[in-house]
C-alpha positions in Angstrom: -8.0 -15.7 15.0 -9.6 -18.8 16.4 -13.4 -18.6 16.6 -14.8 -17.8 20.0 -11.7 -16.2 21.5 -12.9 -12.6 21.1 -16.3 -11.1 21.2 -16.8 -7.7 19.5 -18.7 -5.2 21.4 -21.7 -3.3 20.0 -19.6 -0.2 19.9 -16.8 -2.0 17.9 -19.4 -3.3 15.5 -20.9 0.2 15.1 -17.5 1.6 14.3 -16.7 -1.2 11.7 -20.1 -0.6 10.0 -19.5 3.1 9.9 -16.1 2.6 8.3 -17.6 0.2 5.8 -20.3 2.6 4.8 -17.8 5.4 4.4 -15.7 3.3 2.1 -18.8 2.5 0.0 -19.7 6.1 -0.3 -16.2 7.1 -1.2 -16.1 4.6 -4.1 -19.6 5.4 -5.3 -19.6 6.6 -8.9 -15.9 5.8 -9.4 -14.8 3.8 -12.4 -13.5 0.3 -11.5 -9.7 0.0 -12.2 -10.3 -3.0 -14.6 -13.3 -1.6 -16.5 -12.7 -2.2 -20.2 -9.4 -4.0 -19.6 -10.6 -7.1 -21.3 -11.4 -5.1 -24.5 -8.1 -3.3 -24.2 -6.0 -6.5 -24.6 -8.4 -8.7 -26.6 -7.9 -9.7 -30.2 -5.5 -7.6 -32.3 -4.8 -5.4 -29.3 -3.1 -8.2 -27.4 0.7 -7.9 -27.5 1.0 -11.6 -28.6 -1.6 -11.4 -31.3 -0.4 -13.3 -34.4 2.9 -14.1 -32.7 4.3 -17.4 -31.4 6.9 -18.3 -28.9 10.2 -19.7 -30.3 11.3 -23.2 -29.4 14.0 -21.7 -27.1 11.4 -19.6 -25.3 9.1 -22.5 -24.8 11.9 -24.6 -23.3 12.9 -21.8 -21.0 9.3 -21.4 -19.7 9.1 -25.2 -19.2 12.3 -25.3 -17.2 11.2 -22.4 -15.1 7.9 -24.1 -14.2 9.7 -27.3 -13.4 12.2 -25.5 -11.1 9.3 -23.8 -9.3 7.3 -27.0 -9.0 4.5 -25.8 -11.2 4.9 -28.3 -14.0 2.2 -31.0 -14.3 2.7 -34.8 -14.5 6.1 -36.4 -14.5 7.8 -33.1 -14.9 6.7 -32.0 -11.5 9.5 -32.7 -8.9 6.9 -34.1 -6.5 5.3 -36.4 -9.0 4.7 -39.8 -7.4 5.7 -38.7 -4.0 3.2 -38.8 -1.1 1.9 -35.7 0.5 3.7 -34.7 3.7 0.4 -34.8 5.6 -1.1 -37.9 4.0 -2.4 -40.2 6.7 -1.7 -37.7 9.5 -4.6 -36.7 11.7 -4.5 -33.8 14.2 -8.1 -33.7 15.6 -6.9 -31.8 18.7 -4.8 -29.2 16.9 -7.6 -26.6 16.6 -8.4 -26.9 20.3 -4.7 -26.7 21.3 -4.2 -23.5 19.2 -7.4 -22.0 20.6 -6.2 -22.5 24.1 -2.7 -21.1 23.2 -4.2 -18.0 21.6 -6.0 -17.3 24.9 -2.6 -16.9 26.6 -1.6 -13.2 26.6 2.1 -14.2 26.4 1.6 -16.2 23.3 -0.4 -13.5 21.5 2.2 -10.9 22.5 5.0 -13.1 21.1 3.2 -13.6 17.8 2.3 -9.9 17.5 5.9 -9.0 18.1 7.3 -11.5 15.6 4.8 -10.3 12.9 5.6 -6.7 13.7 9.3 -7.2 13.3 8.8 -9.2 10.1 6.5 -6.5 8.6 8.9 -3.7 9.7 11.7 -5.4 7.8 9.6 -5.9 4.7 8.3 -2.3 4.8 11.9 -1.1 4.3 11.8 -2.8 0.9 10.3 -0.3 -1.7 8.9 -3.1 -3.9 7.0 -4.7 -1.0 5.6 -1.3 0.1 4.4 -0.6 -3.4 2.6 -3.9 -3.6 1.1 -3.4 -0.1 -0.2 0.0 -0.9 -1.8 -1.0 -4.1 -3.6 -3.8 -2.3 -4.7 -1.7 0.6 -6.2 1.4 -0.9 -7.2 2.9 -4.2 -4.7 5.5 -5.3 -4.7 8.4 -5.8 -7.5 9.2 -3.3 -10.1 12.0 -4.0 -8.1 14.4 -1.9 -4.9 13.6 -3.7 -6.5 14.0 -7.1 -7.6 17.5 -6.1 -4.0 18.3 -5.1 -2.6 16.8 -8.3 -4.8 19.1 -10.3 -3.8 22.2 -8.3 -0.1 21.3 -8.4 -0.1 20.7 -12.2 -2.2 23.8 -13.0 0.1 26.0 -11.0 3.3 24.2 -12.1 4.5 23.6 -8.6 7.7 21.5 -8.4 6.1 18.5 -6.7 5.5 15.1 -8.1 2.8 12.6 -6.9 4.4 9.4 -5.5 1.6 8.3 -3.1 1.1 5.1 -5.1 4.2 3.6 -3.5 6.6 4.9 -6.2 8.9 6.4 -3.5 9.5 5.2 0.0 11.3 6.9 2.9 12.3 4.2 5.5 9.0 2.3 5.1 6.9 5.4 4.8 5.3 6.5 1.5 4.8 10.3 1.1 2.1 11.7 -1.2 4.0 14.4 -3.1 7.8 15.1 -3.2 10.2 17.7 -4.5 13.6 15.8 -4.6 15.6 18.9 -5.4 14.6 20.8 -2.3 13.9 17.7 -0.2 10.3 18.8 0.6 7.2 16.7 1.0 3.4 17.4 0.9 1.0 15.1 2.7 -2.8 15.1 2.1 -4.7 14.3 5.3 -8.3 13.2 5.4 -10.0 14.4 8.6 -11.7 10.9 9.1 -8.4 9.1 9.2 -5.9 11.6 10.8 -5.6 13.9 13.7 -3.0 16.4 15.0 -0.9 13.7 16.5 -0.6 12.1 13.1 0.6 15.5 11.7 3.2 15.9 14.4 4.4 12.3 13.9 4.7 12.7 10.1 6.5 16.0 10.3 8.9 14.6 12.9 9.5 11.3 10.9 10.3 13.0 7.6 12.2 15.7 9.4 14.6 13.1 10.8 15.2 12.0 7.2 16.0 15.5 6.0 12.6 16.4 4.5 10.5 19.5 5.3 6.8 18.5 5.4 3.6 20.4 4.6 0.3 18.9 5.7 -2.8 19.9 3.8 -6.1 18.9 5.4 -9.2 17.8 3.5 -11.3 20.8 4.6 -8.7 23.3 3.4 -9.3 22.2 -0.2 -12.6 24.1 -0.2 -10.5 27.3 -0.6 -8.3 26.6 -3.6 -6.8 30.1 -3.6 -5.6 29.6 0.0 -4.1 26.2 -0.9 -2.2 27.7 -3.8 -0.7 30.4 -1.6 0.1 27.8 1.1 2.0 25.6 -1.4 3.7 28.6 -3.0 4.9 29.8 0.4 6.2 26.3 1.3 8.0 26.0 -2.1 9.8 29.3 -1.5 10.9 28.5 2.0 14.5 27.5 2.5 15.2 24.5 4.7 16.2 25.4 8.3 19.9 25.7 8.4 20.2 25.3 4.6 20.3 28.3 2.2 18.9 28.0 -1.3 22.3 29.0 -2.7 24.0 26.1 -1.0 
């Protein structure tokens, strides 16, 4: 947003700092995703070690780069052509946009357009997977505990919280496709009872029964095992297991 349009309050800054510190604490002691990656693909471990691209492959790569405008020199489609903004000066553009952004109608219009665009993209599983991987480290500490419990007790649920499976733009944490059941792991810092009701209603509209497991419940593993076992044995409302 243009500088100077909004001024964060002390309370807002306090909340932001609290969230930042919590994120730091949550990641403390964890192993970076790319630790040792360089050693993993270096030297003889690299898939192209000792190999060479064929003439046909090199030509195909070259043609692709040319088509995308990535080629250098004379092979680039824009070689020798002037930049669209060369010689153009817009010294008042920043001031114009700053004034426009102060208009509630304009901000509302932009927010609506961005919301509609994002809602459309969220229905594409590939986009949702990329967005989730960029937003948060998966699986979370709560999800890792549940993964261990589910595997140890051989419950029929699979972890898909990394964006592997998407239901109308929403990514569940665990799923049982055969019985159309979902398990969601909720951290108390990020969720409240309204979130629980919303998730249960949303997945219910798409034919899924949903079990919410809260972070504090994981302190009693035996109770969690019983809860998941009971949920696994429940038949869907209006649907018998024999059907």
